[in-house]
N, C-alpha and C positions, 0 to 999 in steps of 0.2 A: 360218593359225590357230595360236596357241600351243597345244601339246598339253596344257598344264596347264589349258586352258579346254575341251578337247575333251569332247564328250558325244554319246552315241548318242540321247539323248532331247531335248536342247535345242540350238537353233541358237546359234552363237557370239555372246556378248554378251547373250543373252536373260536377263531376270530370271525366276528360277524361283519367284518368290513369288506365282504366280497359281493356287495349288492350290484346288480346290473343297472344300467341307465334305462329306467322305464318310468316315464313321467306320468303325472296324474292325467294329462291330456290324452296320452296314448291309452291309458287304462279306460278312460271314458269312451274313446273312439272304438275300442274293442268291446265295450259294454260290460266290462268286468266289474265296474263300480256298482251297476244295477244288480249284477249276479250275487255279489258278496254283501254289499250294504253294511260295511263295518262302521262302528261308532267310536271305537277306542283308539284306533291308529290307522294311518293311511295304508292302503293295500300295497303301495309301492315299497314300503319298508319290509315287506314279507318275502321278497324274491331273493334268490341266491344263485350264484354260478358254481358253487362247489358240489361236485358229484357226491362227496361224503355227506354233506348236509342234506342233499336231495334224498339219498338212501335212508338217512335217519328219519326223515319225514315220511317217506314211503312206508316205513315200518309202522309209524304212528297211525297213518290212515288205514293200513291193513288191519291193525288191531281194532280200530274203531268200526270197521266193517264186520270183522269177525265177532266183536262183542258190542252190540248196539247199546248195552247198558252204560258203556263209557260215555257216549255222547249224551245220553239221558241224564247221567249224573253231572256232567260238566254244565249242562243246560240249567240244572237246578241250582248249581253253585254260583253261576254268574250273577244273578240278582242279589245274592247275599254279599258277594264281593263289592258290588255297586253300593250297597248299604254301608259297608265298612268304609269305603272311600268317602262317602258323603258324611258319615259320622266323624271321620278324622278332619274333614274340612271344617265342620262346625266346631269340633273340639279345639282346633287350633285358634279359632277366634275367641273361644272361652278362656283358653290358657293365657292368651294375650291380655285379657281383661282381668285376670286373676281370680276367676270364679272357682274356688276349691270344691264346693259342693257340686256344681254343674260338672266339673271335671271328674269328680268321683262317679257321678251317674253316667257320664259318657263312657268312662272306663268299664263300668259294670255292663253297659249295653254292648260295648265292643267285645268283651269276653263272651257274652251270650252269643253274639254273631259268629265269633270264631269257633266256639264249640258246636254251634249249629252247622257251620261249614264243614268242620271235621267229621261230624256225624253223617252228613250227606255223602261225603267222599268215602268214608269208611264203609258205610252200608252199600254204596253203589259199586265200589271197586273190589270189595272183598269177594264178591261172587265170581269175578273174572280174573282174580289175581294169578291163578295157575294157568290161565289161557293166554295171557298177553306175552308177546315176544319182543316188542320194541324196547330198546334201552330206556326210552323216556317213561313209558308207563310202568315198566318194572321198578324203576327208581321211585316213581310217584307212589305206587302201591306199597312198596316196602316202607317208605317214609310215613305214609298215613297210618299204616298198621302199627309201626313202631311207636308213633306218637299217641294214638288213641288207646293202645293196650298197655301203656306204661302206668306205673303206680302214680307217678307225678300227675298225669292227666286225670286219673281217677280222683286224686286228692283235689285237683283243681275244680272238678265238677262238684264235688261235695262242698267245697268252700263257696263256690259260685251259688249253689242252691241255697246255702245258709244265708249268704249276703243278699241274694235276690229276695228271699222271703222276708228278710229284715226290712228291706227297702219297700217291697210291695205292701207290707203291712201298715206302712205309714199312710193314714187317711186324713190326719189333721194335726195341727200344732196349737198349743195354747201359748199366747204371747202376753206378757205383762208390759204395760206402757205407763211411764211416768209423765205427768203433765207439769208445765210451768205455771206461773201465776196467772197467765192469760188462758189457761186450759189448752195450751198447744202441746202436742206430743214432743217430749224432749229426749227421753231414753226408752229403749225397748229391749226386751230379752225373752228368750224362749223359756217357758215354765215347764212344758211337758210335750212329749211326742206321743200322739194317740193313735190307736188302731181303729177308732170309730170316727166317722165324719160328723161335723156339726150340722144341726137342722135349724131351719128358720122357725121363729116363734113370735108371739105377740106379748108385749109387756103385761097387759091386763090378764092374759091367760095364765102366765107363769105366776103372777101374784095370787090369783084366785086359787090355783092348785096348791100353793103353799107347800110344794114338795121339791125343794131345791136339791136335796141330796141325791135323789135318784134321777135327776133331770139335768145333769151337768153338760150334756151335749146339745141341749136345745137353747138357742140364742134368745135373748129377750126382744129381738127385732128381726126383721127379714134379713136374710143373707143377701149381700150385693156383690157383683163382680169385683174382684180384688183391686183392679186398676182402672175401673170404669171412670171415665171423665178425666183421666190424668193425661198430661202432655207426655211426649216421648221422653223427655228428661226426667219427669216425675216417675214414669213407669220404671225407667232404669234405676233411679235412686231407691224406689220402693223394693224392687226385686233384688237389687244388690244388698240392701239392708237385711232382707229376709234370708238370702243365701249366706250372708256373713254370719247371722245368728245360728242358722242350721249347721253351718260349717264348723262351728266350735264343738258341736256335739259329735260330728263325724271326723274330726281332725285326725285322730289316730288311724281310723279306717282308710282315710284318703291316702295317707303316706304309705301305709303297708300295701294298699292296692296298687298304687303307682309302681312300686318296686316289682310287684307280681307281673304287671303288664309289661314293663320294660325288660324284666329278667327272664320271662318265659314266653309270653305270647309273641312279642315282636321277634324274638330270636328264633323261634321254632316254626312259626306259621306266616311270617311276613312275606315269605317268598311267593305266596299265592297272589298277593296284590301285584307283585312284579310281573307275573305271567298272565295277568288278566287279559291283555290284548291278544296273547297267543291262544288262550283258552277260547276267546270269542272267535278267532280266526279258524281254529281247527273244528269248532262246532259248526260254523257257517259252511266251511269247505265240506265237512262230512255230510251236511244236509244236501249240498249240491250233488255230491257223489250218489247219495241215496235216491235223489230225484231222477238222476240220469239212469240209474239202474232200473227204477220203476218204469221209465220210459223205454226200456229195452235198448238203450244205447250201449254199444260195446265200449268197455273201458279196459285199458291195459296199463301195466306197469312198464314204462318205457325203458329201453336199454340206453342208459346214459353213458355217453362217451366223453373223453376229454375235449375241451374246447378247441384245441388245435386241430382235431380231426374234422371239424366242421360237418359232422354227420347230421343229416336231416332227412328222414323218410317216414312215410306213414302208409299203412294199409287200411282202407276203409275209414278215412278221417271224417268226423262229423263236426258240425258247428253246435256246441252245447247250448248257446243262448237261443238259437233257432229251435233246437230240439225241445227246450223247455217252454217255448212260447207258442208253438203250434201243435195241433193234434194230427196233422197229416203225416204220411210216411216220410221219414228222413232219408234223403239220398246221400250216400257216402262216396268218397273218392280216394283213390290212391294218389300219392304225391311224393316224388323223390328228387332230391337235389343230388347230382352226381358230377362226375368229371366232364360231362357234356352239358350240364345245366346247373351253374351256380346261380343263375338268374333266369326267371321266366317272364315272358310277356303273355298275358292272358287276355284273349279277345273272345268275342262272341256276342250274341244278341242281347239287347236290353232285358233285364230281369231274367237272365239265364243262369244265375248262380255265381257270377264272378265275384261280387262283393261278399257273398256268403263264404266261399272258400278262402278268400283273402283274410277275412276275419278269423275263420276257423284255424288257419295256420298260426296266426298270432296267439289265439286263445290256447291252442295246444301247447305251444312252446312256453307260454306263461304258466299253464297248469303244471308242466314239468318242473319249472324253476320255483314253483311253490311247493313241490314235493307231492303233488296230487297225481292220481292216475289220469291218463290222457284219453280223450274220447276217440279211440281208434281200436281196431283189432290188434294192431302191433305198431310199434314206433321205435325208431332209433334217433336219438337226439343228443347233440352236443349243446350244452348251455351256451347262450350268447351273452356278450357283454352289454347288450342294449337292444331294445326293440323300439323302432322308430316308425311311426305311422303318419302317412300323409293322405288323409281322407277328406272328402267334401266337408266343409265346415260352415257354420252359421256366422263365423266371425266376420265383422264388417269393417275391418281395418283397410278400407279401400279409398278413403278420402284423398290420401296423398299418393298411394301406390296404385290404386285400381285393383281389381280382383286378380288379374294375371300377376301383377307385381307382388301381391300378398302371397299367392301360391309359390312364386319363385323364391320369395324371402324364406318361406317355410322349408323349401327344399335346400336352400343354402344352409340353414341351421342344421339340417341333418348331416350335410357334408362336414360341418364343423365338428361333429361329435362322433360319427360312425367310424368303425374300424372294420378290418376284414372279418372280425368275429361277431359282427352285428347282424341283425335281421331287420330289413327295411320292407315295409308294406305300403304300396302306393295304389290307391283306389281312385280311378278316374281323375288322376292328377292332370293339370293343364287343360281342363275342359272349358276354361273360361275364354279361350281364344280360338281362332280358326284352325282347321285341321293342318294346314301347311305349317304355320308357326308352331303349333303344338307338337307336331311330329318332329320338327327340327330340334326343338328344345328337349323333347323327350329322348331323342336319340343321343344327344349330348350327355344328358343326365345318366342314361343307362350305360353309356360307354364309361363314364366316370365311375359308376358303381362297379362295373366289370373290372376296371383297372384296380380299384380298391380291393376287390376280391370278396365282398360280403354277399350274403344271401339276400335276394330281392324277389318279391312277387309284385309285378306291375299289372294290375287289372285296368284295362283301358278300352275305350271305344275307338281308338286310333288304329284302324286296320293297316294304315300305311306304315305304322311303326313296326308291326309284325313283319312286313315285307323288307324291312331294313336290318333284320337280325344278322344276315350274312355279313353285311358291311360293318356292323358293330363288332362282330366276332373277329373280323380281320384287324380292326383297330385295336381291340383288346389283346389279341394274340401278340401283336407287335410290341405291346407294352407289358407283356407277362401277366395279363389279367385272366379272369375266368370266362367261360363260355356262356352265351345266352341262348335259350331255346324257347319254343312256342308252346302254349297251352290254348285249348279251345273249349269254350262252353258249348256243348253239342246240342244238335237238334235231331230228333228222330221222328220221321213221318210228319214233318211240318210242325212238331210241338217241341218245346224246350224239354230236354231230358234231365237237365241239371247235372249231367255227367261232364267231368272235366277230362279232356283227352289230350295226350301229348302228340300233337301233329301240327302241320302248317294250316293256317286258317284259309277259308274260302270266303273272302270278304263279300263277294257278290251275293252268295246265298244268304248271308245275314241281312244285307241291304234289301234283298227281295222279301225276306221274312218280315222285316220292319214295314215295307211298303204294303204287304198283304195284311198285316195287323191293322193298319189304318185304312184299308180298302183303297189303296192308291197304286196297286200294280196295274200294268197296262191292260191286262185282261179284265180286271175289275172296273177300270175307268171306261173301257169300251162298252162293257155291259151296262153301265149307268147311262152313258150318253145315247146309246141305241142308234136310231136313225136321225138324230137331231142335226147331223152334219150332212144329210142327204142333199145334194145339189141338183136333183132332178127338177124338171119343169113343174111337176105337180106341187112342189114345195116352194116355188118362187112366188 
């Protein structure tokens, strides 16, 4: 494999143009942005629909779990790569201004950073080279070993040490200055490069000591900051003149060093900068996996099926964001889309786990398409060509449309993009209007998704909608669509169990539960008012 083609996320020669439609807004609604917190590239660029790419990444994360030193090594390398990027940014400005000496020093520092990077990788990866199984880490280990154990690399380090020592030994320079008739500096040149710094002195002290030969590094006056009191233009002119003079001394070194940088470093190790976003991603993802393991959340390597199969099922699915946020026991649920349920209407009491399972479904599919293990005991997943979320939003685009209009506009946008291979997540959609209007619009929307044939989980407070499932299925069947089924967030002994059950809802029991929660059931009301409505003569 040519290292210019090397990737931690894509097999060699694979076309990276199979990304699903997952917007930054959907990532935010699923709280994946808070989970990963990437700095170098958007998370939406990391998803794939290719089963081959997913398997390639699954092997990468399996290696990182088996060999924790891989993650530790990559974590150490990331700040070094940041330094190289910043150095190149600064060096590009220096090159534009023609600063040969600064360019030389930047090149020297860049080589030091590269060798430091190679040393970290070699030391960290050599211990697990025989244990890794993924194609990505085998290629990376082989390349780092080949590079760091080569004669050329050893020669590079020897030359680097010599040049570094030469530069680090420079503590001062002696400059000769010619003056014009008005005693103004006219010409300047470097007399010597010294390994000792100059010291401040007083004129009278040096004259009284009368020992100039052994005191050449003590000035006859106090040392002052080189560019103190100068304007920005004066500072530039002074610094430029100094570097020009020094540059004459280092001219031959500058030219030979540039050839070394371009001919060796850039050719052999530049690929590391290219994969910096990937390194950051796999490190962050690996930390998430480790945190979920520590939380005792089951993680599985999903059975990835072709997209056309539209397979989607989970045993003991958990919400990873909730699992890492709370210390309570995590309730898991089974969820399966099959020939009798391409779409689910999920109803139940408020705060009964409807939103949690809706997000968990999207997060699990997202994890799969990132190549990560999924938070479930087992899972069968066909990658989808897009994940679309319609959750409650703080967006206030309501001046012209009103809140209902804004919700409907967002739903319309989903229909503009979704296909039968998409996953649509609706959480309390159409809650901005009355139940009659909301149920009517929702039934139209669900019928449309059923005819389209995509997977949908609609979490809703509209129990009337659940009662319309049979009529929606009749309309869908007539148009060759998929079937809709019901899910219920359950209650056990009057308490929310957070279990999601595949059954028809009993809306009355949930209404009674809500009434009791707020002390407004008839029995509670009668208990409060007591005998205050007694119409007997004694109370008249």
